[in-house]
Structure formats: structure tokens, C-alpha cells
C-alpha positions, -999 to +999 in steps of 0.1 A: -794+305-646-770+276-646-735+271-633-721+268-668-734+303-675-710+320-650-682+296-641-647+301-654-628+271-667-595+288-657-593+272-623-562+275-602-555+243-582-527+226-563-518+189-562-509+164-535-484+157-522-476+193-514-470+216-485-481+248-467-455+270-483-467+261-518-503+268-509-494+301-493-474+311-524-502+304-548-529+320-527-509+352-523-496+355-558-528+345-576-550+365-551-575+337-545-591+326-512-589+289-518-574+261-539-590+229-551-566+200-545-561+173-571-542+141-572-507+147-587-506+141-624-544+140-627-575+163-625-591+141-598-605+163-571-594+151-536-600+181-514-599+219-511-577+242-490-587+277-479-570+306-462-588+295-430-572+260-432-538+276-433-541+301-405-560+278-381-534+250-383-499+265-381-484+233-368-493+213-399-471+213-430-485+187-453-512+197-477-530+163-473-534+171-436-544+207-440-570+204-467-607+196-463-613+162-478-642+152-500-656+187-504-692+193-516-693+197-554-716+209-582-718+203-620-722+226-649-759+218-652-768+227-616-787+259-611-770+288-594-798+289-568-792+253-559-755+259-555-763+289-533-786+267-511-758+241-508-733+268-497-756+281-470-766+247-458-730+235-452-717+270-444-690+273-471-681+300-496-668+280-525-677+248-543-656+230-569-672+221-602-666+186-615-673+164-644-674+129-629-644+130-605-624+155-625-621+192-615-632+216-643-639+248-623-648+264-590-676+288-580-676+311-550-702+331-532-686+362-546-691+347-581-728+341-574-732+377-561-712+395-588-723+374-618-758+363-610-773+383-581-761+417-595-781+410-627-813+404-607-838+431-596-840+424-559-853+456-542-853+443-506-830+464-483-797+449-471-809+455-435-830+424-439-799+402-443-770+420-426-751+409-395-760+431-365-732+419-342-698+425-358-662+424-345-648+459-341-615+472-326-596+504-322-576+514-353-543+514-332-548+479-321-519+455-329-527+430-356-520+401-332-549+413-310-572+422-339-567+387-353-580+372-321-610+396-322-618+384-357-616+347-347-639+352-317-663+370-340-664+341-363-663+363-394-635+369-420-628+406-411-625+431-383-637+467-385-614+495-372-628+524-352-611+558-346-608+577-313-643+589-318-657+554-323-663+561-360-656+537-388-621+541-400-612+509-419-616+472-424-590+444-422-599+411-439-585+376-435-565+381-466-548+412-451-539+392-420-523+365-441-502+391-460-488+404-427-481+370-411-456+342-410-454+308-393-427+308-366-413+277-349-405+278-312-387+250-294-392+242-257-372+217-236-387+194-210-364+172-189-369+147-161-343+129-139-347+093-129-325+076-102-322+040-090-337+037-055-315+022-028-283+020-049-257+046-038-235+038-067-262+042-094-262+071-118-292+093-122-305+093-158-320+124-174-344+123-203-348+154-224-377+160-247-375+188-273-410+201-284-413+223-315-445+244-317-455+265-346-476+296-343-489+323-366-470+356-359-479+390-372-459+421-381-458+450-356-483+470-377-517+481-364-552+478-379-549+514-392-516+506-409-531+478-431-568+487-436-580+500-469-577+538-474-610+539-492-639+526-471-667+511-492-701+512-474-738+507-480-767+520-459-795+500-444-819+509-472-795+500-501-812+475-524-798+439-524-790+441-561-773+475-558-751+461-530-742+431-552-732+455-579-710+474-555-693+442-544-687+434-581-673+468-589-648+469-560-641+431-560-650+427-524-672+402-505-681+421-474-692+457-468-698+477-436-734+489-433-742+524-420-774+541-410-788+573-424-766+593-400-734+575-411-730+554-380-718+518-383-746+495-377-738+461-394-719+441-419-732+425-451-713+396-467-717+377-500-731+347-482-757+369-465-769+381-499-773+346-512-803+342-489-820+369-509-813+350-541-829+319-526-859+338-512-871+351-546-873+316-561 
């Protein structure tokens, strides 16, 4: 299967010059996780901006400084397996599709799972590919704390647990963005300098105003924003069946439970790509 068999030519992009607010607006309204960046007035690809770029750099406003420059690309004639290999090798979840230097599409790990992997008959269980160490937190944890837990876990979600330690919900990077805003705080640093040995001299004071931007979240808790319906798979679920479930619910990560219903891991779209590669 080739890229041209599954890629959509209806790609949503943003141009430079541009700013953070414009990128946030497009990502939230169009419900996408990333935006290819093109040179204004052209289709020439110059970068890509992701939700992670936005939340990890709250002090930066200009799109040209936020985006990842010269991203890896693919063409319509590349095989989906080779694209999957490229994603895993450089640890990305989306790759722009180009014709020469011009942007003509984008393909994500979710696309590969829902449009390619779900059509394959891979009977291996997801336990062969799932993450065993996952970030969890109490369902009444404030979003500010839960966000730090997600960052330390180096994944794009955090799983909520109830008072009994049972799975109660999942909050994704997208959920955090919806509940956040960038807030500017100004601090003042001053110093006084006098002229030594001159009793008639005036002391001079230098004042420096420093503006610092930070990502601030609403007062809600994990339980307030997590999905009401929890989609899960068990350790013995077939890879292809898991891919079909991701496609059905339009998600790219699913908690994994054991036969007794206990949380035991997490399976992501990128994890399933390894199964696609292994059957070749």
C-alpha cells in the first residue's frame, strides 16, 4: 500500500509570518494535532508546528520560532510501511507529503493505523507492543499537577484513577490545551549604584522589567475533563482489532486492561506501527 492510497489532499496548513494565537485557533477549531507551515503566498513547506511546540514554549509568540524547521517528508509513491519506519526512527507522529518542495498533504500515525493497519490481519496481541509504565493520577488532581505528571511520563496523556485505584478516565494533550491559556507575569529587578567618595553624588537606580509567559490551566480536575466513556482493550486484543477500535472512536491511545479489568498498560498508534513493520 502506498501513501497515495490513503492520504487526503485536503491538508490544513498555516503560513509564516504568523503567531501562536493563529496556530492555537486553527488547531482548536479544526481539531487537528499539527499544522504544516508554508511560506506566505506559496505552498513551499518550511516547517511543522504541533500542539507540543505550543505548550512547551509559552514564552515564544512568533510562528517561525515555534515551528520545527525542515521536517521529514514523504511522497505519494512511498510505501506506508516505509513512512511508518521513518516515524518510528525519528520519533514523530506526522509527516508532511510533498511534491518537490510543495506541500500536498500530511499523514499521521493515526492515519496509518485507521486506514492501513485496520485493514490488515495482524493477530498478535497488543500486550506485545503496549507501554507498561504509564502516567496515572488521582481523578481529583488539579489539571496543573496532572499536566506535569504527563510531561514527566513523556507521553501525550495521563490516566485518572478513582479512590479505589481503578481506571476512571483519560486526559489527553488536546484536553489540556482546551483548558489552558498563556498568561504573562511581569517581575521587577532593581539595583542602586552610587559614586564612591563623593558625598554630593546622587545614587542611580536601574530598573529591569522582565515579562515571563507561562501556561495556566483552569481550576478543573482530571475527573472534570476526562471522557465519560472509557474505551479500553485487553492484553489479548488483536493488533488489527485494536486498530479498528482506534478508527471507530477516532482516538490514538487506549488504556489496556487485564482479564480482571485492572489497568495494566497503554497502547498508542505509534506502538501499533511496530506491528505493521514486523509483518513485512
